[in-house]
N, C-alpha and C positions, 0 to 999 in steps of 0.2 A: 721101429724109431726112423722118424720120418725128419728131414732137414728144412726149415724153411727158406726156400731160395727164391722168395717173392721180391722183383727187381723193384719195385716200390718201394719196399722197405729198406732196400740197400741204401736207396738214392734218398731218402729218409734220413737215413742215419748219418750220412755223408753230408748231408745239407745241417742237421745239425751240427756235426764236429765243426762245418766251415761258419757257421754263425756262433758259434761259442766263443763265451769271452776269453777263455783262455788261448784259442787260434787267433782271432782277431790282435790280441795282447803281442803275440811273439812276433804278427806279421808287421806290425809298427813297431815294434820293437826293432826288428833286423833294417826297415826300410829307414830309421833314425840311425842304426850303427851305419849304412851305407851313404847317408846324407855326410855324417863325419868322417867316414873315409875318402870320399870325394874331397873333400873340404883338407882333410891333411895331407893329399896327395899334392896341393900347391903351396906347401913350404919345402923348404930347403930340407931333406929329412936323412940322417944315417942310412948307410948302403942296406943295414940289418931288418929297419923299422919299413922300407921301402919294398923289401921282400916279401914282410910280414903282410902288411898292406895287400899288396899285390896277392896273396895268399888268401886274403880275407876278402879281398874284391869277388874272387872265384869262386869262394863256398857261397858267398850271397848271391851270387847269379844264378850258382845251382839250386839254391835255396828258390828263390823267387822260379826257377823251371818247375821243379816239384811243385809248390805252390798252385803256377797257373795251370799245371796236370790234374791236382789235384780239384780244384774248383771246376774243371771241365768234366772230371769225372763224376762230381756231385751234380751237376745239371741233366735233370730228367731229359731234357730235350735240348739233343747237342747242336741241329742244325741253328738252333735260336742263340746259341752259346755267345757268336760274333756279333749278333745284331743288337747286343748291349753294348752303347756307349762305352763304358767303362771297360768291359772287359775285351773289347776291340784294343782299348789306348793299352790295357795291360799288355796284352801280348805282343802290343809291336817293340812296346820297352824291352820286352824279356825276350824276345826273339834280337832286337840289337842289343841287346848287350852282350849276345853268344858273338857278336863280330868279334874276330880276334886282332887283338891290337896291334900284335908284330907287323901287321899287315897297314904299311905307309897311307896307302890309298884309303883305307877305313878307319884310321887312325883317329878324325876328327869325328867322323861318324857314331862310332864306338863309343867316344868320352863324352861326347853331347845325349846319346840315349843314356848313360850310367847318370848324368846329369838330371835328366827326365825322370830316374828312377825315384827319385823325391817325391816329384809329382801322386805318385802312388798312394802315398800318404791321403791324400783327399779323394780317391777311391775307394779306400780301406774304411775311414772311418765318415760315417753315413750323415753326420753334421755337416761337414765339408762340403760332402758329397751334395747335400740340400743345395747348400749356400752355391752352389755352381751351378745346379739345375736351376734355380731361380734366376740366378742370374744370365744365363744363356736365354732362357723364357722371356726376359725383360727388356733384351736387347730388341726386338722388334718396336717395342713402344719407345724405349731411349734414342732407335735410330730418327724417328719424328722428331724428336727434341733437339737431337743435335742438328737436323738438316734447319730446324727456326734459330739454333745457334749461328749455324753458318749464314743464314742470310743477314743476321744483325751485325757478325763482326765485320761481312764484307761490306756492308751499310756502313758504319762506323768506320771501317778503314777505309774506303772511297773517300768521306768526309774527311777523316783527317788528314791523307793522301794531298788533297784538294786544297787545305786552309795550314795545314805545318808542314808540308816539305821545304819551303823556304825557310823555317826555322832548325831544321836539321833533318838532311837528305838522306843521313844514316837510317834513321828510325822513322821516315814517311816518304822514304822518294817514289814508291810505288804501293799498289794496293796488296801485294804480297809481302814485299815489306811492313808495310802498314797491320797489317792480318798480325805477323810475327809479334810486332809491338803492343798489339793491343792483348794479344795472348799471354805476354808477358805482364799485363795491367790487370788482367784476370787473374793472373797467380798471383797478386800484392809483389813482384820481385822488385821493388827499390822503383814501383810506380810513380809514385812523388817526383822525384828526380825528372820523369818525365813528365809530367804535370806543369812544375814548375818552370820548366825550360821554356813550354809554351804559353805561357801564362805571363813571359815577360814581353810578348806581342802581342798576344790575345788575353786579356785580362781575363774576361769572360771561360776561358777556356774549361773552368774547374767543370762547368755544367756537363761538359761533353764527356769526361770521365768519371763523375759520379754517376750520370743518367745510366753508361755504361756497366761501369761496376755493380749498379744495383740490379738492372737487366741480369747480367752474365754470373756473377758470385752469388746473389741471393735468389732471383726466380727460376732461373733455369737450373740451377744447382739444385733444389729443395724439389723442382719436377722430375728431377734426375731420381733423387732418392725417395721421392713418391711412387714412383713407378714403381723403382725394385721392392722396396715395402708393401705395394699392392699386390705383386705377381708373389712374393713370399708369404703374403697373408694366402692369398689364394693357395697356393700348394700345402701350407699347414693345413687349411682346411680339407683339401681333396687328401692329405695322409690322416688326418685324423679319420676321414669317411672311410676309408679305405679299410684301415685297422681295424674299427667297426666293424666293416663288414667279414672281414675275416674272424673276426672274433665271433659272429653270429655263424659263420660256415663252421666253425673248429665245433663248438655247442652241437649245434645241428647233426654233424657227425658224431658226436661222441652219443648221443641221444641215441643215432638210430644205430651205434654198436651197443648199448643198452637193451636196446628194445631186441635185437637179433639177440644175445645172450639172454634174455629173460625168455623168449622164444623158444629158445634152446634148453632152455632148462626145461620150459613147462613139457617140449616134446617127450625128454626122458623120463621127467616123471610121468607121463602118459602112459609109457612104453614100460615102466616098471610097474604102473598096477596091472 
């Protein structure tokens, strides 16, 4: 009687457990419970409840430690575990949560990392992870759009400071203050009050505001959204292509296994004859 001690099969079994719906649901539930625990600590609670929350927080920290060790054990290539950005983030948060809160110098850092444990929900849920990855990959494209927006802001701020400084020094005194005022206009925060104030001295100044709002609120905002959607579409296509490739590899492995079984059966039949 022999026992199968194949490391590959052990890793595969651990990987199946890690990717199972039950395991993922339990981790998500614990993360949500951690978020509720953090929120509850911001209220004035009876001493018994505070002690219960502290015990629960320690139990959650222990669970996260066991969970990250389990994921590390399920990883076939240990050296590449921390090369994954999400694994590195989870590991830092879990290790940071182990900081004792009774140390006055580490209280702030420990509490901050406990708050960041809520972000682990992003690394656990594949759909959220997909959105964050798409957003990060869209940043270079969005950077050029943001640079163009800054140029437009600067030009309009310089114009506004030259023309409207005499109207309201507080809003248009220099370029920096004028850019803050234009940001207020771009976000539609009482922008009509700013416009009507300048229209008393410059009746045609409404053209200044409308053209600025058209460029920033409609053109550049849609360009930002378009860049993100384009990257998300590319990521979705790549994900589907990878999934199809994995399915083909799995089918090929299954066919190879069936072929090996047929060869083994043929060999056994030949030996019996």
